[in-house]
C-alpha positions in Angstrom: -54.8 92.0 103.3 -56.4 94.7 105.4 -57.0 98.2 104.0 -57.4 100.9 106.5 -60.9 102.4 106.4 -60.5 106.2 106.5 -60.1 106.7 110.2 -60.8 110.4 110.2 -64.2 111.9 110.2 -65.7 113.2 107.0 -64.0 116.5 107.7 -60.7 115.0 106.9 -62.0 114.0 103.5 -62.8 117.6 102.8 -59.4 118.8 104.1 -56.7 120.3 102.0 -55.5 118.6 98.8 -51.9 119.7 98.9 -50.4 120.6 95.5 -47.8 118.3 94.1 -45.2 121.0 94.0 -45.7 121.9 97.7 -45.3 118.3 98.8 -42.3 117.7 96.6 -40.5 120.6 98.1 -41.6 120.0 101.6 -43.3 123.4 101.9 -46.8 123.5 103.3 -49.6 125.4 101.4 -52.9 123.5 101.6 -55.6 124.5 99.3 -58.0 124.4 102.3 -56.7 124.6 105.9 -56.0 121.4 107.7 -57.5 121.0 111.2 -54.3 122.6 112.8 -52.0 125.2 111.4 -48.8 123.1 111.2 -49.3 120.5 108.4 -47.2 117.4 108.6 -45.6 116.9 105.2 -45.9 113.2 104.1 -42.5 112.3 102.5 -41.4 109.3 100.5 -40.3 106.2 102.4 -38.3 104.1 99.9 -37.1 101.8 102.7 -40.6 100.4 102.9 -41.0 99.8 99.2 -40.7 96.3 97.8 -40.6 94.8 101.4 -40.6 91.1 101.7 -43.6 89.7 103.6 -42.6 86.3 105.1 -45.2 84.3 107.1 -43.3 85.0 110.3 -43.1 88.8 110.0 -46.1 89.6 112.4 -44.2 87.7 115.1 -40.5 88.1 114.4 -40.3 91.1 112.1 -38.2 91.3 109.0 -34.6 92.3 108.2 -33.7 94.0 105.0 -30.8 92.9 102.9 -27.4 94.4 103.7 -27.0 97.8 102.0 -23.8 99.6 101.1 -22.9 102.7 103.2 -20.3 105.4 102.6 -18.4 104.5 105.8 -18.2 102.3 108.9 -20.8 104.2 111.0 -19.3 103.9 114.5 -21.6 106.7 115.5 -25.1 107.1 114.2 -27.7 109.8 114.9 -31.2 110.8 113.9 -31.2 114.6 113.5 -34.0 117.1 114.0 -34.0 117.6 110.2 -34.9 113.9 109.7 -31.5 113.2 108.2 -29.2 110.5 109.5 -25.6 111.3 110.6 -22.7 108.8 110.5 -19.1 109.2 111.5 -16.1 107.3 112.9 -14.1 106.3 109.9 -13.0 107.9 106.6 -15.3 107.3 103.7 -14.4 104.1 101.9 -11.9 103.1 104.6 -13.9 101.2 107.2 -11.0 99.8 109.1 -9.4 103.2 110.0 -10.3 105.1 113.2 -10.9 108.7 112.2 -13.6 111.2 113.2 -13.0 113.9 110.6 -15.5 112.9 108.0 -19.3 113.3 108.5 -21.9 111.7 106.3 -25.5 112.8 106.3 -28.2 110.7 104.6 -31.8 111.7 103.6 -33.9 108.6 104.1 -36.5 109.9 101.6 -33.9 109.3 98.8 -33.6 105.6 99.6 -30.4 103.5 99.9 -27.7 104.4 97.3 -28.7 108.1 97.2 -29.2 111.1 99.4 -25.7 111.1 101.0 -23.7 114.3 101.5 -20.2 114.2 102.9 -19.0 117.1 105.2 -15.4 117.6 106.1 -14.5 118.1 109.7 -12.7 121.0 111.3 -9.0 121.3 111.5 -7.6 120.5 115.0 -10.6 118.4 116.0 -10.9 114.6 115.5 -14.3 113.3 116.8 -13.4 109.6 116.8 -15.1 108.1 119.9 -16.6 111.4 120.9 -19.8 112.2 122.8 -23.0 113.8 121.3 -25.9 115.9 122.6 -28.5 118.2 121.0 -28.3 121.9 121.6 -31.5 124.2 121.8 -30.8 125.6 118.3 -31.2 122.2 116.7 -27.5 121.6 116.3 -25.8 118.4 117.4 -22.8 119.1 119.6 -20.0 116.6 119.3 -17.4 116.9 122.1 -14.1 115.2 122.8 -12.4 112.4 120.8 -8.8 111.9 119.9 -5.8 114.0 118.9 -5.7 115.8 115.5 -2.1 116.7 114.7 -1.4 117.3 118.4 -4.6 119.1 119.1 -7.1 117.8 121.6 -10.0 118.9 123.9 -12.0 120.2 121.0 -15.7 120.2 120.2 -17.8 121.0 117.1 -21.4 121.4 116.1 -23.4 120.1 113.1 -26.0 122.8 112.3 -29.8 122.1 112.5 -30.1 121.6 108.8 -27.2 119.1 108.7 -25.3 121.2 106.1 -22.3 122.6 108.0 -19.8 121.6 110.7 -18.2 124.4 112.8 -15.8 124.4 115.7 -16.9 125.3 119.2 -14.7 128.1 120.5 -14.4 126.9 124.0 -12.0 124.0 124.8 -12.7 121.3 127.3 -10.6 121.3 130.4 -9.9 117.6 130.1 -9.4 115.1 127.3 -12.7 113.2 126.7 -12.1 110.0 124.8 -15.1 107.6 125.4 -17.2 110.0 127.4 -21.0 110.5 127.6 -22.8 113.8 127.2 -26.3 114.7 128.2 -28.6 117.8 127.9 -29.8 118.7 131.4 -33.2 120.1 132.4 -31.8 123.6 132.2 -30.6 123.1 128.6 -26.9 122.9 129.4 -24.7 120.0 128.4 -23.0 117.8 131.0 -20.0 115.6 129.9 -18.7 112.9 132.1 -16.3 110.0 131.9 -13.7 109.3 129.3 -9.9 109.4 129.5 -6.7 110.5 127.8 -6.9 109.0 124.3 -5.9 105.3 124.2 -4.5 105.3 127.7 -5.4 104.0 131.1 -8.0 101.6 132.5 -8.8 98.4 134.3 -5.4 96.7 133.9 -3.6 99.2 136.1 -6.1 101.4 137.9 -3.9 103.3 140.3 -1.1 103.7 137.8 -3.6 105.1 135.3 -4.5 107.8 137.8 -1.0 108.5 138.9 0.1 109.0 135.2 -2.7 111.5 134.6 -4.6 109.3 132.1 -7.9 109.4 133.9 -8.9 112.9 132.8 -12.6 112.2 132.7 -13.2 111.6 136.4 -14.3 115.3 136.8 -17.5 116.2 134.9 -17.8 119.4 133.0 -20.8 121.7 132.1 -21.2 123.7 128.9 -23.4 126.8 129.0 -23.3 127.7 125.4 -20.1 129.7 125.8 -17.7 128.0 128.1 -17.0 124.7 129.9 -17.0 124.6 133.7 -15.5 121.8 135.7 -17.6 120.2 138.5 -14.9 119.5 140.9 -17.3 118.4 143.6 -18.5 115.6 141.3 -15.0 114.1 140.7 -15.5 110.4 141.3 -13.3 107.3 140.8 -16.2 105.1 141.8 -18.4 106.6 139.0 -15.8 107.4 136.3 -12.5 105.8 137.3 -10.3 103.2 135.7 -11.5 100.3 137.8 -13.4 97.8 135.6 -13.3 100.5 133.0 -16.0 102.6 134.6 -14.9 105.5 132.4 -16.0 103.9 129.2 -19.1 105.6 127.9 -21.0 105.8 131.2 -24.6 104.7 130.8 -26.4 107.9 132.0 -29.8 109.5 132.0 -31.5 112.6 133.5 -33.6 111.2 136.3 -37.0 112.4 137.4 -35.5 114.0 140.5 -33.4 116.3 138.2 -30.1 114.6 138.9 -28.2 112.4 136.5 -28.4 108.7 137.1 -25.8 106.3 135.8 -24.5 102.8 135.6 -20.7 102.2 135.2 -19.7 98.6 135.4 -20.5 97.3 138.9 -21.5 100.8 140.2 -24.6 103.0 139.9 -24.8 106.5 141.0 -26.6 109.9 141.1 -24.8 113.0 140.0 -26.1 116.4 141.2 -24.9 119.0 138.7 -25.9 122.0 140.8 -23.3 124.2 142.4 -19.9 122.5 142.4 -21.5 119.1 141.8 -21.7 116.0 143.9 -21.9 112.2 143.3 -23.4 109.5 145.5 -22.5 105.9 144.6 -24.0 102.5 145.4 -23.3 99.0 144.2 -25.2 97.7 141.2 -23.9 94.2 140.8 -20.7 92.2 141.0 -18.0 93.3 138.5 -17.0 91.5 135.4 -15.6 88.0 135.9 -15.1 84.6 134.4 -18.4 82.8 134.2 -19.6 79.2 133.7 -22.6 80.2 131.6 -24.4 83.2 130.1 -26.9 83.1 133.0 -24.1 83.1 135.5 -22.3 86.1 133.9 -23.1 89.5 135.4 -24.7 92.0 133.1 -22.3 94.8 133.7 -19.5 96.7 132.0 -18.9 98.8 128.9 -19.9 95.9 126.6 -23.4 95.8 128.0 -26.3 97.9 126.6 -29.2 99.8 128.2 -32.2 101.9 127.3 -34.9 104.0 129.2 -38.2 102.5 128.1 -40.5 104.4 130.4 -40.3 107.4 132.7 -37.5 106.6 135.1 -37.3 102.9 134.1 -34.2 101.4 132.5 -33.4 98.0 131.1 -29.7 97.0 131.4 -28.8 93.9 129.5 -25.8 91.7 128.5 -22.1 92.5 128.8 -19.4 91.1 131.2 -16.1 92.3 129.6 -13.7 95.2 130.3 -13.3 96.3 126.7 -13.4 94.9 123.2 -10.1 93.0 123.7 -10.3 91.8 127.2 -13.2 89.9 128.9 -15.2 86.9 129.4 -18.2 84.9 128.4 -21.1 87.2 127.6 -24.1 87.7 129.9 -27.7 86.9 128.9 -29.1 88.5 132.0 -31.4 91.5 132.1 -32.2 94.0 134.9 -34.8 96.7 135.3 -33.7 99.7 137.3 -36.5 102.0 138.6 -35.2 105.5 139.5 -38.6 107.2 140.2 -38.1 107.0 144.0 -35.4 108.2 146.3 -33.2 105.1 145.7 -32.8 102.9 142.7 -34.9 99.7 142.7 -33.1 96.9 141.0 -35.1 93.9 139.7 -33.9 91.2 137.4 -36.2 90.3 134.6 -36.2 87.3 132.2 -32.8 86.7 130.5 -32.2 86.7 126.8 -32.0 83.4 125.0 -28.3 84.0 124.5 -25.5 86.0 126.0 -24.5 89.2 124.1 -21.6 91.6 124.3 -21.6 94.8 122.2 -25.3 94.5 121.3 -27.5 97.5 120.8 -30.7 98.2 122.7 -33.2 100.3 120.9 -36.4 101.4 122.6 -39.4 101.2 120.3 -42.4 103.5 120.5 -44.5 100.7 122.1 -42.1 100.5 125.0 -40.6 97.2 123.8 -36.8 97.0 123.4 -35.2 95.5 120.4 -31.8 94.1 121.1 -29.7 93.4 118.0 -26.3 92.1 117.3 -23.5 91.2 119.6 -21.3 88.2 120.4 -21.5 85.3 122.8 -17.9 86.0 123.8 -16.8 89.7 123.9 -16.1 90.7 120.4 -15.5 87.4 118.7 -17.4 86.6 115.5 -17.6 83.2 113.7 -19.3 80.7 116.0 -19.9 83.3 118.6 -21.8 85.7 116.3 -25.4 86.5 117.4 -27.5 87.5 114.3 -31.0 86.9 115.7 -32.7 89.9 117.3 -34.7 89.6 120.5 -37.6 91.9 121.7 -38.3 92.5 125.4 -41.8 93.4 126.4 -42.1 95.4 129.7 -45.7 94.4 130.1 -44.8 90.7 130.5 -41.1 90.9 131.3 -40.4 88.3 128.6 -38.4 88.1 125.4 -39.5 87.1 121.9 -37.2 85.9 119.2 -37.0 88.3 116.3 -35.7 88.1 112.7 -32.0 87.7 112.0 -29.6 90.1 110.4 -27.1 89.4 107.7 -23.7 90.3 109.2 -22.0 90.3 112.6 -22.4 93.6 114.4 -20.4 93.9 117.6 -17.9 96.5 118.8 -18.3 99.8 117.1 -21.7 98.9 115.7 -24.7 101.2 116.1 -28.5 101.2 115.9 -31.2 103.9 116.0 -34.9 104.2 115.8 -36.0 105.7 112.4 -39.1 107.9 111.9 -40.9 105.1 110.1 -40.7 102.9 113.2 -37.9 100.7 111.9 -34.4 100.2 113.4 -31.4 101.2 111.3 -28.3 99.1 112.1 -24.8 100.1 111.0 -21.1 99.6 111.4 -18.9 97.3 113.4 -15.2 96.9 113.5 -12.2 99.2 113.4 -10.8 97.1 115.0 -12.5 93.8 115.1 -13.3 90.7 113.1 -15.3 92.7 110.6 -15.1 96.2 109.0 -18.7 96.9 108.1 -19.2 99.6 105.6 -22.9 98.7 105.4 -26.3 99.0 107.1 -29.4 96.9 107.6 -33.0 97.7 108.6 -35.0 95.8 111.1 -38.7 96.0 110.6 -40.4 95.2 114.0 -43.4 92.9 114.1 -45.8 95.8 114.8 -45.5 96.8 111.1 -47.1 93.6 109.9 -50.4 91.7 110.3 -52.0 88.5 109.0 -55.1 88.5 106.8 -56.5 85.3 105.4 -53.4 83.5 106.4 -51.1 85.8 104.5 -48.7 88.5 105.8 -49.6 92.1 105.0 -48.4 95.5 106.1 -50.4 96.6 109.1 -52.7 99.6 108.8 -51.0 102.5 110.6 -52.2 105.7 112.2 -50.8 108.9 110.8 -50.4 112.3 112.4 -51.7 114.9 109.8 -51.3 118.3 111.4 -50.2 119.9 114.7 -51.2 123.0 116.6 -47.4 123.6 117.1 -44.1 121.9 116.5 -42.6 123.7 119.5 -44.0 122.0 122.6 -43.7 123.5 126.0 -43.5 121.6 129.3 -47.0 121.4 130.9 -48.7 123.2 128.1 -51.3 121.2 126.1 -50.9 120.9 122.3 -53.2 119.3 119.7 -52.7 117.1 116.7 -54.9 115.7 114.0 -54.8 111.9 113.6 -56.1 109.4 111.1 -56.4 105.9 112.4 -58.4 102.8 111.4 -57.9 101.2 114.9 -58.4 104.1 117.3 -55.8 105.4 119.7 -54.3 103.7 122.7 -51.2 105.7 123.6 -49.2 108.8 122.7 -45.5 108.9 123.4 -42.5 111.1 123.0 -39.3 109.3 122.0 -36.0 111.2 122.2 -34.0 111.3 118.9 -31.2 108.8 118.8 -27.4 109.3 119.1 -25.7 106.0 119.4 -22.2 104.8 119.7 -20.4 101.9 121.6 -23.7 100.1 122.4 -25.3 103.1 124.1 -28.0 105.5 122.8 -27.4 108.5 125.0 -30.2 110.7 123.8 -33.0 108.2 123.4 -35.7 108.0 126.1 -39.4 107.1 125.8 -42.0 109.1 127.6 -45.7 108.2 127.6 -47.9 111.3 127.7 -51.4 111.9 128.8 -54.0 112.7 126.1 -57.7 113.1 125.3 -59.4 112.6 122.0 -62.4 114.2 120.3 -62.9 112.9 116.8 -59.7 113.3 114.8 -58.4 115.9 117.3 -56.0 114.6 120.0 -55.1 116.9 122.9 -51.7 116.0 124.3 -50.4 117.1 127.7 -46.5 117.1 127.6 -44.7 116.3 130.8 -44.7 119.3 133.2 -41.2 118.8 134.3 -38.0 119.0 132.2 -36.6 116.4 134.6 -38.9 113.8 133.0 -38.4 115.1 129.4 -35.2 117.2 129.1 -35.4 120.0 126.5 -34.6 118.9 123.0 -36.0 117.0 120.1 -38.5 114.1 120.2 -40.5 111.9 117.9 -44.2 112.3 118.5 -45.8 108.9 118.0 -49.5 107.8 118.2 -50.1 104.1 118.9 -53.4 102.5 117.9 -55.4 99.9 119.8 -53.6 97.1 118.0 -50.2 98.3 119.1 -49.3 99.8 115.7 -47.4 103.1 115.9 -47.7 106.0 113.5 -44.6 107.3 111.8 -42.9 109.7 114.1 -43.1 113.5 113.7 -40.1 115.3 115.0 -41.0 118.1 117.4 -39.1 120.4 119.8 -39.8 120.4 123.5 -38.8 123.1 126.0 -38.5 126.8 126.4 -36.1 128.3 123.8 -35.8 125.1 121.8 -36.0 125.9 118.1 -38.6 124.3 115.9 -37.2 121.5 113.7 -36.1 122.7 110.2 -39.0 120.8 108.7 -42.2 119.1 109.9 -42.5 115.8 108.0 -43.2 112.1 108.5 -42.9 109.1 106.2 -46.2 108.6 104.3 -47.9 105.4 105.4 -48.8 102.6 103.0 -52.2 101.1 103.2 -52.9 97.4 102.7 -56.0 96.0 101.2 -59.1 94.5 102.8 -62.2 92.5 102.0 -63.0 89.2 100.6 -64.4 87.9 97.3 -63.5 86.4 94.0 -61.9 88.1 91.1 -63.6 88.8 87.8 -62.2 88.2 84.3 -58.8 89.7 83.8 -59.3 91.0 80.3 -62.2 93.2 79.0 -65.0 90.8 79.6 -68.6 91.7 80.0 -68.8 90.8 83.7 -66.5 92.1 86.3 -65.4 90.5 89.6 -67.1 90.7 92.9 -65.0 91.8 95.9 -66.4 92.3 99.3 -69.8 93.3 98.0 -68.6 95.7 95.3 -69.2 94.6 91.7 -67.2 95.8 88.7 -69.0 95.2 85.4 -68.2 95.3 81.7 -65.4 97.3 80.1 -64.7 100.9 80.8 -64.0 103.9 78.6 -62.4 103.7 75.2 -59.3 105.9 75.0 -57.2 106.0 71.9 -54.0 104.1 72.3 -51.2 106.4 73.3 -53.5 109.3 74.0 -52.6 111.7 76.8 -55.0 111.5 79.7 -55.4 112.7 83.3 -57.3 110.5 85.8 -59.8 112.8 87.4 -61.4 111.6 90.7 -65.1 110.9 90.7 -65.7 112.4 94.1 -63.0 115.2 94.1 -63.7 116.7 90.7 -60.9 119.2 90.9 -58.3 116.6 91.8 -56.3 114.1 89.8 -53.9 111.2 90.2 -50.5 113.0 90.3 -46.9 111.8 90.5 -45.3 113.3 93.6 -41.7 112.2 93.9 -42.5 108.7 92.6 -45.7 108.2 94.7 -49.2 108.5 93.2 -51.1 111.1 95.2 -54.6 112.8 94.8 -53.8 116.4 94.1 -55.5 119.6 92.9 -52.9 120.6 90.3 -51.9 124.2 91.1 -48.9 124.8 88.9 -47.6 123.8 85.4 -45.4 121.2 87.1 -48.4 119.7 88.9 -50.4 119.5 85.7 -47.5 117.8 83.9 -47.1 115.3 86.7 -50.9 114.6 86.5 -50.7 113.8 82.8 -50.0 110.2 81.5 -50.2 108.3 78.2 -52.7 105.5 78.2 -50.8 102.8 76.2 -51.5 99.2 75.5 -50.9 97.2 78.7 -47.3 96.1 79.2 -48.5 92.6 80.1 -50.1 92.2 76.7 -53.6 93.0 77.8 -55.5 96.0 79.2 -53.8 99.4 79.5 -50.8 100.9 81.2 -50.2 104.5 82.1 -46.9 105.9 80.9 -45.4 109.1 82.4 -45.6 112.1 80.1 -42.3 113.4 81.5 -40.0 110.5 82.4 -38.9 108.0 79.7 -39.9 104.4 80.5 -41.7 105.1 83.8 -45.2 103.8 84.4 -47.8 103.7 87.2 -47.5 100.3 88.9 -48.6 98.7 92.2 -46.0 97.5 94.7 -47.1 96.1 98.1 -50.6 97.4 97.0 -49.5 101.0 96.9 -49.2 102.9 93.5 -45.9 104.3 92.4 -44.4 105.8 89.3 -41.3 103.7 88.5 -39.0 102.8 85.7 -40.0 99.6 83.8 -37.3 97.0 84.6 -38.6 94.7 81.9 -39.6 92.0 84.3 -42.9 90.2 84.3 -43.7 91.4 87.8 -43.4 95.0 86.8 -45.3 94.5 83.6 -48.2 92.9 85.4 -48.2 95.4 88.2 -48.4 98.2 85.7 -51.3 96.7 83.7 -55.0 97.4 84.4 -58.3 96.4 82.8 -60.7 99.4 82.3 -64.1 98.5 83.7 -67.4 100.4 83.9 -67.1 102.7 86.9 -68.0 101.0 90.2 -69.7 104.3 91.2 -72.3 103.8 88.3 -72.3 107.5 87.8 -69.2 109.6 88.3 -69.2 113.1 89.8 -66.8 114.1 87.0 -68.1 114.5 83.5 -64.9 114.9 81.4 -64.8 111.2 80.3 -66.6 107.9 80.6 -66.9 106.8 84.2 -64.2 104.1 84.6 -62.6 101.8 87.2 -59.3 100.1 86.7 -58.9 96.5 87.8 -55.5 95.0 88.4 -54.7 92.1 86.1 -52.5 90.2 88.6 -54.8 90.8 91.5 -58.3 90.2 90.0 -61.0 91.9 92.0 -58.6 94.6 93.2 -59.2 98.1 91.8 -57.2 101.3 91.7 -58.6 103.6 94.4 -57.5 106.7 96.4 -57.5 106.7 100.2 -56.2 109.4 102.4 -54.8 111.1 99.2 -52.6 108.1 98.3 -53.4 105.4 95.7 -53.7 101.7 96.2 -55.2 98.6 94.7 -57.8 97.1 97.0 -60.9 95.0 97.0 -64.3 96.7 97.2 -65.9 96.6 100.7 -69.4 97.1 99.3 -69.7 100.7 100.5 -70.5 103.7 98.3 -67.3 105.4 99.5 -65.1 102.8 98.0 -67.0 102.8 94.8 -66.5 106.5 94.4 -62.8 106.4 95.5 -62.3 103.7 92.8 -64.0 105.6 89.9 -62.3 108.0 87.6 -62.9 110.0 84.4 -60.0 109.7 81.9 -60.0 113.4 81.3 -58.2 115.5 78.7 -54.6 115.9 79.8 -54.2 118.4 82.6 -51.0 119.8 81.1 -53.0 121.1 78.1 -51.2 118.8 75.7 -54.5 118.0 73.9 -53.9 121.4 72.2 -50.4 120.5 71.4 -48.6 118.4 68.8 -45.7 116.1 69.8 -42.9 116.8 67.4 -39.2 116.3 66.8 -37.4 118.9 64.6 -35.5 116.9 62.0 -32.7 118.7 60.1 -33.2 119.2 56.3 -29.5 118.5 55.6 -28.7 116.0 58.3 -31.7 113.7 58.0 -30.7 111.4 60.9 -30.2 114.4 63.2 -32.6 116.3 65.4 -32.7 119.4 67.6 -31.9 117.9 71.0 -31.7 119.3 74.5 -28.3 118.6 75.9 -27.9 119.9 79.4 -30.1 123.0 78.7 -28.5 123.8 75.3 -30.0 123.0 71.9 -27.7 120.8 69.9 -27.9 118.9 66.6 -27.6 115.2 67.6 -28.2 111.8 66.2 -30.3 110.3 69.0 -28.7 107.1 70.1 -30.5 106.2 73.3 -33.9 106.4 74.9 -32.8 109.5 76.8 -31.6 111.2 73.6 -34.9 110.5 71.9 -36.8 111.9 74.8 -34.7 115.1 74.8 -35.3 115.4 71.1 -39.1 115.4 71.6 -41.1 118.5 72.2 -44.7 119.7 72.2 -45.6 122.3 69.7 -48.0 124.5 71.6 -49.7 127.8 70.9 -47.0 130.5 71.2 -46.4 131.9 74.7 -46.4 135.4 73.3 -50.0 135.0 72.0 -49.1 134.2 68.4 -47.1 131.6 66.5 -45.9 128.5 68.2 -43.6 127.5 71.1 -41.8 124.3 71.8 -42.4 122.8 75.2 -40.1 120.2 76.7 -41.6 116.7 76.9 -39.6 115.9 80.0 -39.2 119.1 82.1 -42.3 120.8 83.4 -42.6 124.4 82.2 -39.4 124.5 80.1 -39.3 125.7 76.5 -36.9 126.4 73.7 -36.0 130.1 73.7 -33.2 132.3 72.3 -30.9 134.2 74.6 -28.1 136.3 73.2 -29.1 134.7 69.9 -28.3 131.1 71.0 -31.1 128.6 71.6 -31.5 127.0 75.1 -34.1 125.0 76.9 -35.1 126.9 80.0 -37.9 127.3 82.5 -40.6 129.9 81.7 -40.2 132.7 84.2 -43.5 134.2 83.1 -41.9 137.4 81.8 -42.5 139.0 78.4 -38.9 138.7 77.4 -39.0 134.9 77.9 -42.4 134.5 76.2 -41.3 136.4 73.1 -37.9 134.7 73.0 -39.7 131.3 73.1 -42.2 132.1 70.3 -41.6 131.5 66.6 -43.7 131.9 63.4 -43.7 128.8 61.1 -42.8 129.8 57.6 -42.4 127.9 54.3 -39.0 126.2 54.4 -36.2 128.6 53.2 -34.6 125.6 51.5 -37.6 125.2 49.2 -37.3 121.4 49.3 -36.1 119.7 52.5 -33.9 116.7 52.5 -36.1 115.2 55.1 -39.6 114.0 54.2 -41.2 113.3 57.6 -43.1 116.6 57.6 -43.8 119.8 55.7 -40.5 121.6 55.1 -40.6 124.5 57.6 -38.5 127.4 58.8 -39.1 129.2 62.2 -38.9 133.0 62.4 -38.3 134.7 65.7 -41.2 137.1 66.5 -39.1 139.6 68.4 -36.3 139.6 65.9 -38.2 139.6 62.6 -36.1 138.3 59.7 -34.0 136.1 62.1 -34.6 132.3 61.8 -33.8 129.2 63.8 -30.7 127.5 62.4 -28.0 125.1 63.3 -24.4 125.9 62.9 -21.5 123.8 64.2 -24.1 121.6 65.8 -25.4 124.4 68.0 -28.7 126.3 67.4 -29.1 130.1 67.0 -31.4 132.7 65.5 -29.7 134.5 62.6 -30.4 136.5 59.4 -30.1 134.6 56.1 -27.0 135.4 54.2 -28.5 134.4 50.9 -26.4 131.2 50.7 -27.9 127.7 50.2 -26.1 126.4 53.3 -28.0 128.8 55.5 -31.2 128.0 53.9 -30.7 124.2 54.5 -29.4 124.9 58.1 -32.6 126.9 58.8 -35.1 124.3 57.4 -36.6 121.5 59.3 -39.3 118.8 59.1 -41.6 118.7 62.2 -41.4 114.9 62.4 -43.4 112.6 64.7 -42.0 112.8 68.2 -39.2 110.3 68.7 -40.1 109.3 72.2 
């Protein structure tokens, strides 16, 4: 395994330690300014967690398992917000063609969570529509099919992916299977398409005569209205012959015109004035072929991607549509449009013919081709599951990993921010109806160390001078990288359907570097990089890309709604042999660092916070399930930095149990440290168990506890350490920096619970029942589950009002029992005097005299702001009330402060 050495200069180590609250909410408030003013928020990346690491991954990459999805994602887009949009079928009905349901997914939530469904707009059905980004960050979706007799409509999904609204202006023509681009001037150009479900290759002239070929005249949208470009009307470019109208493959060219490939034709469209089109021949049209090498790589079933400025790879194809065609082509062609005329050059063919594949340009300039069929849209024996990767430097293909299901017609694929490719959909109609997705992890995410596959160290962009780039104006960003910097690129955000990603293009950019500061020179011309949204990616000298940071480019283009990137995982490095796994007197040696003896003695079950030796105001803190080094700035931070050191789950050493989430523990997974629920398995138990050792640093900078290092029991010689503010297990490299990063003081709990008493309030007259938080309301409950017991556990702390006691939730940061309108609730402390007094009680001798419970001193609790009013249960709710002199009240108002149930 290879652990990234901190690639930034010492200045980065002294940069801001973001509070856990800030990171969890995505807001940026560093304790000390980062190098540049726009801090990139590192967000969770569950799709990288628990990743299989087969031996062939550094060469072939890896496919995830097939994951469930709310719909058959015929259209798939990466939005400026970082969310993923899917549409094309109703939710739960993957075989039905319908574009009136939109699903957005937040990748930080992982598969199975983070989905929000948005209903469409009446009168608009976006099935088989076109997409392009608008300057305000919205995604415009134009055309499609009829909705109750209505057509020619468009809608927008707003920049935060929370609302869909209709565009007031109607298209002049029906646009079913059209392509839409954003031009250098920021306007949208739509071209191709037809009257829904009508016309095409089988009867070209008849299709025109009957009025079906409505898409032969392009239209421009200026933000208010559509204008037809009658001078650009073209049968050669957008007509029925050979189905040229099916989703034209089109890009803004460096000369400012639009270049396109439609079946056997290629063309330039000049959108100025009334428009004009010039057409030339690309190749021969679709035909019966003797072999995949003989078949022409043309037609709507081919796929294409712009991998460099003005350079396009066109690959596969050779059918008219999903139901009519021939043997699929394996041929591949590079088209260079940087000069006056396109230069067409065949490159090496794929190993197999493919129709309805998807071509995704990677940050490195390689193109990953996934899915498809050896014969049009047939599955079974014609299914192609293995991916192939084309390298423009050599013009050759490399076999990649294989997916799990057939993805052909109506499948989609996009580049994610973490550098993976998300594959979705397929069918409606077809031999499949895929309501699922997969992830392809390209080879650049992996490396080989000591004969074993590991995650490759990755660069990470830390901060930016601006998230709104302008053409020709330099910007700067801060980079951490173990392996230097070789290239910086801008990759257009994806919007894919029908085997074409119309918004993706890759643009290498000039840069200079001074330490951790990189100065980037965006392209001077909007012809090269049309205004819109791009992933900013830094690629190190080993060809490993950073996670992408979404930025805006162009005058008047709004900043993305958040500036964030998936946090990178580090792998471990060094050599050496492990020491004893359990409390022995001599530790292991790893890469020159020696761990010796046993570490601190902390009482079993005691609350602790792990304070860093070399950042003495910072602690290991749970941030959305990931262990981070933070300076706790709020009550929530302090609670997430507090754990219970308990006997090791694996039967030796110690484990660190969350103080707020039942059953969750710190554990390593792929060498990174997470807080996760114990699944009861041996792998989890061993990954959550550590042997305390004498601190590798010898003497810790912190003085709040014995200087201690924590050795993994299942990776002897690997120690808990922080690096770039994340936590990992790794082998010592012999340096002082590692020794300090791997040394901690088990300090008094940051949440102040050392001054508190864990209790559960047991009823005097219902001795199996306890005061329990049920959805924010105090209820008398017999705890029947782990969750119940946790919600029945509190910390009795000094009263918030400066006297008496308060009862703090053991699970929810900053929440306390308080009365409101005389009823008892568990609520967040708002800091006001009313709350503090309502949450404070004076313990009194039990009104019952003798309690039925015997687990603690019989006690009643008097409100401090309503003297003479006592906490009591009544009809299984809790209130403050005045005694009525009866025995029932006295029993209902008496409790035993029992040991906490959790």
